[in-house]
C-alpha positions as CSV (number, residue, x, y, z in Angstrom):
1,M,6.8,23.1,0.5
2,D,5.5,23.4,-3.1
3,A,8.0,26.3,-3.8
4,K,10.7,23.6,-4.4
5,P,11.3,22.7,-8.1
6,T,9.5,19.8,-9.8
7,W,12.6,17.7,-10.0
8,F,12.8,17.8,-6.2
9,W,9.4,16.3,-5.8
10,K,10.1,13.7,-8.5
11,L,13.1,12.6,-6.5
12,A,11.1,12.7,-3.3
13,L,8.4,10.4,-4.8
14,A,11.1,8.0,-5.9
15,V,12.5,8.0,-2.4
16,S,9.0,7.4,-1.0
17,A,8.7,4.4,-3.3
18,A,12.1,3.1,-1.9
19,I,10.9,3.7,1.7
20,W,7.8,1.6,1.1
21,G,9.7,-1.0,-0.8
22,G,12.1,-1.4,2.1
23,A,9.1,-1.6,4.5
24,F,8.2,-5.0,3.2
25,V,11.5,-6.4,4.4
26,V,11.4,-4.4,7.6
27,V,7.9,-5.6,8.5
28,K,8.8,-9.2,7.6
29,G,11.6,-9.0,10.2
30,A,9.4,-7.3,12.8
31,L,6.8,-10.2,12.5
32,D,9.4,-12.5,14.2
33,D,8.8,-10.6,17.4
34,I,5.1,-9.6,17.3
35,S,1.9,-10.8,15.6
36,P,0.6,-8.9,12.6
37,A,-2.5,-7.3,14.1
38,W,-0.7,-6.1,17.2
39,L,2.1,-4.6,15.0
40,L,-0.5,-2.8,13.0
41,A,-2.5,-1.6,16.0
42,L,0.7,-0.1,17.6
43,R,1.8,1.4,14.2
44,F,-1.5,3.1,13.5
45,A,-2.0,4.3,17.1
46,L,1.4,6.0,17.2
47,T,1.0,7.4,13.7
48,T,-2.4,8.8,14.6
49,V,-1.0,10.6,17.7
50,I,1.9,12.1,15.7
51,L,-0.3,13.3,12.8
52,C,-2.9,14.7,15.2
53,A,0.0,16.8,16.8
54,V,1.4,17.9,13.5
55,F,-2.0,18.8,11.9
56,R,-3.9,19.9,14.9
57,R,-4.9,23.2,13.3
58,T,-6.3,21.3,10.3
59,L,-8.3,19.0,12.6
60,R,-9.7,22.0,14.5
61,E,-10.9,23.6,11.3
62,H,-12.4,20.5,9.6
63,L,-13.1,17.7,12.0
64,D,-16.9,17.1,12.3
65,A,-19.4,14.3,12.3
66,D,-19.3,14.0,8.5
67,H,-15.5,13.6,8.5
68,L,-15.8,11.0,11.3
69,R,-18.4,8.9,9.5
70,T,-16.5,9.0,6.1
71,G,-13.1,8.5,7.7
72,A,-14.5,5.5,9.7
73,L,-15.7,3.8,6.5
74,L,-12.3,4.4,4.8
75,G,-10.6,3.2,7.9
76,L,-12.5,0.0,7.8
77,F,-11.3,-0.8,4.2
78,S,-7.7,0.5,4.9
79,G,-7.4,-1.3,8.2
80,A,-8.7,-4.6,6.8
81,A,-6.3,-4.2,3.7
82,F,-3.2,-3.6,5.9
83,L,-4.2,-6.5,8.2
84,A,-4.5,-8.9,5.3
85,Q,-1.2,-7.6,3.9
86,Y,0.6,-8.2,7.2
87,V,-1.0,-11.6,7.8
88,G,-0.1,-12.6,4.3
89,L,3.5,-11.4,4.7
90,A,4.0,-13.7,7.6
91,D,3.6,-16.6,5.0
92,T,5.3,-15.3,1.9
93,T,8.4,-13.4,0.8
94,P,8.7,-9.6,0.8
95,G,9.1,-9.5,-3.0
96,R,6.1,-11.7,-3.7
97,S,4.0,-9.7,-1.2
98,A,5.0,-6.4,-2.9
99,F,4.1,-7.4,-6.4
100,L,0.9,-9.2,-5.4
101,T,-0.1,-6.1,-3.5
102,A,0.7,-4.0,-6.5
103,T,-2.2,-5.6,-8.4
104,Y,-4.5,-3.3,-6.5
105,V,-4.0,-0.7,-9.3
106,V,-5.5,-3.2,-11.8
107,F,-8.5,-4.0,-9.6
108,V,-9.4,-0.3,-9.1
109,P,-11.0,0.3,-12.6
110,L,-12.8,-3.0,-12.3
111,L,-14.2,-2.3,-8.9
112,N,-15.0,1.3,-9.8
113,W,-17.1,-0.2,-12.6
114,A,-19.1,-2.1,-10.0
115,V,-19.4,0.7,-7.5
116,A,-19.7,3.8,-9.7
117,R,-20.9,2.1,-12.9
118,R,-18.0,3.5,-14.9
119,R,-16.9,1.0,-17.5
120,P,-13.1,0.5,-17.6
121,A,-11.2,1.4,-20.7
122,G,-9.5,-1.1,-22.9
123,V,-6.1,-0.4,-21.4
124,H,-7.5,-1.4,-18.0
125,I,-8.8,-4.7,-19.4
126,A,-5.4,-5.3,-20.9
127,A,-3.7,-4.5,-17.6
128,A,-5.9,-7.0,-15.8
129,M,-4.9,-9.7,-18.3
130,L,-1.2,-8.9,-17.8
131,A,-1.6,-9.0,-14.0
132,L,-3.5,-12.3,-14.2
133,A,-0.7,-13.7,-16.3
134,G,1.9,-12.4,-13.9
135,V,0.2,-14.0,-10.9
136,G,0.0,-17.2,-12.9
137,F,3.8,-17.2,-13.5
138,I,4.4,-16.5,-9.8
139,S,2.2,-19.4,-8.8
140,L,3.8,-21.9,-11.0
141,A,5.7,-24.5,-9.0
142,E,8.0,-27.3,-10.2
143,G,6.3,-29.5,-12.8
144,L,4.3,-26.4,-13.8
145,S,1.6,-27.1,-11.2
146,F,-0.4,-24.2,-9.9
147,S,0.6,-23.3,-6.3
148,L,-0.1,-20.1,-4.4
149,S,0.8,-20.2,-0.7
150,W,-1.9,-19.2,1.9
151,G,0.1,-15.9,2.4
152,D,0.0,-15.2,-1.3
153,L,-3.8,-15.7,-1.4
154,V,-4.4,-13.4,1.6
155,T,-2.1,-10.8,-0.1
156,L,-4.3,-10.9,-3.2
157,V,-7.3,-10.3,-0.9
158,C,-5.4,-7.3,0.5
159,A,-5.0,-5.9,-3.0
160,V,-8.7,-6.1,-3.6
161,L,-9.3,-4.3,-0.2
162,F,-6.8,-1.6,-1.1
163,A,-8.6,-1.1,-4.4
164,L,-11.9,-0.7,-2.7
165,H,-10.4,1.8,-0.4
166,I,-9.1,3.9,-3.4
167,V,-12.5,3.7,-5.1
168,Y,-14.3,5.0,-2.0
169,V,-11.7,7.7,-1.4
170,A,-12.4,9.0,-4.8
171,R,-16.1,8.8,-4.2
172,F,-16.2,10.5,-0.8
173,S,-13.2,12.9,-0.7
174,E,-14.8,15.7,-2.8
175,G,-15.8,18.6,-0.6
176,R,-13.9,17.2,2.4
177,D,-10.4,17.9,3.8
178,I,-8.2,15.0,2.7
179,M,-5.7,15.3,5.6
180,T,-8.5,15.2,8.2
181,L,-10.0,12.2,6.4
182,T,-6.6,10.5,6.4
183,I,-6.0,11.0,10.1
184,V,-9.5,9.8,11.0
185,Q,-9.0,6.8,8.6
186,I,-5.8,5.8,10.4
187,G,-7.4,6.2,13.7
188,F,-10.2,3.8,12.8
189,S,-7.7,1.5,11.1
190,T,-6.2,1.3,14.6
191,V,-9.5,0.1,16.0
192,V,-9.8,-2.6,13.2
193,A,-6.4,-4.0,14.0
194,L,-6.9,-3.8,17.7
195,V,-10.2,-5.7,17.6
196,W,-8.6,-8.4,15.5
197,A,-5.6,-8.6,17.8
198,I,-7.6,-8.9,21.0
199,A,-9.9,-11.5,19.5
200,F,-7.3,-13.7,17.7
201,E,-3.8,-13.0,18.7
202,P,-1.9,-13.3,22.0
203,V,-0.8,-10.1,23.8
204,P,2.9,-9.5,22.7
205,D,5.7,-9.4,25.3
206,L,7.3,-6.2,24.1
207,A,9.7,-6.2,27.0
208,A,11.4,-9.2,25.4
209,A,11.7,-7.5,22.0
210,G,15.2,-6.6,21.0
211,G,16.6,-3.4,19.6
212,G,16.1,-4.8,16.0
213,F,12.3,-4.8,16.6
214,W,12.2,-1.2,17.9
215,A,14.4,0.0,15.0
216,A,12.0,-1.7,12.5
217,F,9.0,-0.2,14.4
218,G,10.5,3.3,14.2
219,Y,11.0,2.8,10.4
220,I,7.4,1.7,9.9
221,V,5.9,4.6,11.9
222,I,8.2,7.5,11.0
223,M,9.5,6.7,7.5
224,S,6.6,4.7,6.0
225,S,3.6,6.2,7.8
226,C,4.5,9.8,8.5
227,I,7.2,11.0,6.1
228,A,6.4,9.0,2.9
229,M,2.7,9.5,3.2
230,V,3.0,13.3,3.4
231,V,5.6,13.4,0.6
232,Q,3.1,11.4,-1.6
233,N,0.3,13.7,-0.9
234,V,2.3,16.8,-1.8
235,G,4.3,15.3,-4.6
236,Q,1.3,14.0,-6.4
237,S,-0.2,17.5,-6.4
238,I,2.9,18.9,-8.1
239,V,4.3,16.2,-10.4
240,E,2.4,15.3,-13.6
241,P,0.2,12.3,-12.8
242,A,1.7,9.8,-15.3
243,T,5.2,10.5,-14.0
244,A,4.1,10.3,-10.3
245,A,2.4,7.0,-10.9
246,L,5.5,5.6,-12.6
247,L,7.8,6.8,-9.8
248,L,5.5,5.4,-7.1
249,S,5.1,2.1,-8.9
250,L,8.8,1.5,-8.3
251,E,7.8,0.4,-4.8
252,S,7.5,-3.2,-5.8
253,V,10.8,-3.1,-7.7
254,F,12.6,-1.7,-4.6
255,A,10.9,-4.3,-2.5
256,V,12.4,-7.1,-4.6
257,I,15.9,-5.5,-4.6
258,F,15.8,-5.2,-0.8
259,S,14.3,-8.7,-0.4
260,V,17.1,-10.2,-2.4
261,V,19.9,-8.2,-0.7
262,F,18.6,-8.4,3.0
263,Y,16.1,-11.3,3.1
264,H,18.1,-13.5,0.6
265,E,14.9,-14.1,-1.5
266,V,15.7,-16.5,-4.4
267,L,14.2,-15.4,-7.7
268,T,13.5,-18.2,-10.2
269,P,13.1,-17.3,-13.9
270,R,9.4,-17.9,-13.7
271,V,9.0,-15.6,-10.7
272,I,11.0,-12.9,-12.5
273,V,8.7,-13.2,-15.5
274,G,5.7,-12.9,-13.2
275,F,7.0,-9.8,-11.5
276,A,7.8,-8.2,-14.9
277,L,4.2,-8.9,-16.1
278,I,2.6,-7.4,-13.0
279,F,4.9,-4.4,-13.2
280,A,3.9,-4.0,-16.8
281,A,0.3,-4.2,-15.8
282,V,0.8,-1.4,-13.2
283,L,2.4,0.8,-15.8
284,V,-0.4,0.1,-18.4
285,S,-3.1,0.8,-15.8
286,E,-1.5,3.8,-14.1
287,V,0.6,5.6,-16.7
288,L,-0.7,4.8,-20.2
289,P,-4.2,6.4,-19.7
290,S,-2.6,9.7,-18.6
291,F,-0.4,9.7,-21.7
292,L,-3.3,8.9,-24.0
293,D,-5.4,11.7,-22.4
294,K,-2.7,14.3,-23.1
295,P,-3.8,16.9,-25.6
296,A,-1.7,17.1,-28.7
297,E,0.8,20.0,-28.7
């Protein structure tokens, strides 16, 4: 796979960002037929089965008690993050959900400070201020009153959980097989979603679901979970980190484009400014440090 030229993987990362951006609109539509936790449980369960089949040799070589324990912890954070994202998406627009979720890259250095005692750099503090300003613009209602919907607030919680997941992946992945950890993580994320679904949501009547739901479900499992995830793993190992981060950060931009075209989301000037500030925060947090760390030629 890595024999392909770098430009191919740059294009592949951009396509992955577009796939994930489109997923916000697709999931929003699927939630008309099924509740969030049940959708996640089915998505993660089928993804786990597919990845176990594709990477069965890797699992035979690396799966042990240590990978199970570590993957379970990561799956707890990941499952809770996706659950919060899906629950929040039921009460907000795909574009707002995408940009509020994107704030996780700003939370990562701050949470890593708390967990690993690594003080964030000045650019990360600046990114946090930009993101905070962006959320402020998004939350401004008519009359300049502060108003975030319940779905918006839950989505911000999801961003914090995604950031925690990233921090702990960095902390525990060294010396372990990342694909094995990923598969175990998705498997335990299935358990998190299923427990919540059984406890708080009615059992869905999938027999009544139309073709639109099954098309959306296929997109979420095959495109978002299997293809885009593998492309990200390989692409990030080949493409220069700053470029890869920039390409993947386009996810939220694609989400807004698809939301406007297919979901008919209306963008006010204040919301556009908020999106722009959050996107700038993502770039400052993800891309600028890599450029600053480059040695002079």
